[in-house]
N, C-alpha and C positions, 0 to 999 in steps of 0.2 A: 502494501500498501504507499510507502513511504518514498518508493523508486516512482512510481505512478505522481505521485504530491509532485514531487521535485520536475518530472518531465511536463508535464501540463504548467508548474512554471515557466519552465524554460522557454516553453513555446509562447505563453504569455507576453514572456519579455521579448522575444523575437519578434514577435506580429506588433509590440506597442514601437519596436523601433524601425521597423519595416512601414509602418502606416507614417511614423514621425517624418520619415525624411522624404516620403510619397508625397504625404499632404500636408505635414505640420504645417510649413512655410505659409501655404496657401491658409490654412486654417489661422495662424499668428496673423497674419497681415488683414484678415476678413474682418477677425476680433477689435484689432489696432484700431482699422479702420471706423468702427461699428464704439469704439469709449476710447475717446482722444484726452489726454490728461495733460496739464500746461504746469510744467518744472517752471523757477526760475536759474539760470544759470550762469554762471562766470566764466569766461572765456577765458582759457590758458594760451590758446594757438589754436589756428585753422591752417588748413593750405588742400590744394586740390591734389587730386588723387584720383587716381584709376585702381578697379575693385574686379579681378578676374574670378568670372562667372565657370571657366576649365572645370571639366571632371579629369577623372584620372585619366580617360582614354585621347584627352586634349580638347573636347568638345566644348563649344563655349564662345564666350566673346567675352568683352573688358566693358564695364558698365564708370562715366565719368563720374565723380563726387568729388565731396567737400570733407576731409574728415575737421570735425572738431572735439579738442581735448578741455573740458571743461575741470574746472576746481570740484563743483561740489555735483556732477551727474554723470560724468566718467568718460569713456569716447563715445561720439555719436557719430553718426553720417548725415549729411545732407547730399538728396540724389534728386528726388521731384526740380525739372527745369534745371538741372545742369546738365550741360555739355561741355565739349574739348575747344571751345570755343571762349565759355563766356565763366568757365571754372575759377579761374583765377582771381578773377576781377568778383566772385560771388565769397572766394574764401578773402579775398579784402578786406569786406564790407566788414566782419567780426573783427573787431578791436579786443586788443589784450586785454584784461582787468572790467571790462563793462559787462554788465548784468544784461541777459536777452531771457524773455519770458520765450520758452520752448516748448512746443507740441508735441509729441511721442504717444505710441500706443499704451495702453493699460497693461497688454497680455508681452509685450519685451520688456516693458518694467518689469511684470513680477518672473516673469524667464528667465534673466537678464544671465544670471550664471549659466545655466543649461546652453543657452544659444550661445553665450560667450567662450563654452566649452565647445561649440561646434565652429566656431569660427564669424559668427555673426553678430553683428554693431546694430546696436537698436538705430531704427532711422527717423530723421527728423521730419516731420509731418506740415511742419509752418513756425513760424517764427519770426519777432518783434524787437524791439529792443526795450528794456524796464522801464519804467520811467516810475 
């Protein structure tokens, strides 16, 4: 009986892992869209970059983004509206030690540790200078 319980447990874990990698990012993105959270974050640095979406077999592409390092919100990325032509200008808008109101998704915040272990950084959905 113990062997059967271990087998079922291992199978459930494997199903969870496959489901997460197959559908998890889409589920998280949908939940984040419906559950926005605004945080006040102090910018430490910002820079234009590109993130790889390449799989182990070389299939994929690059996504232009702005990397934001913050004092109290951690590492964030801005991708919406960012292109190779404007990424430097967008990065230059963020000033060191300025406070910004930054919109993130609730799931990305709550699952930050797990997502970080998988190499995913919370994506900024909106921002403005805090007054």
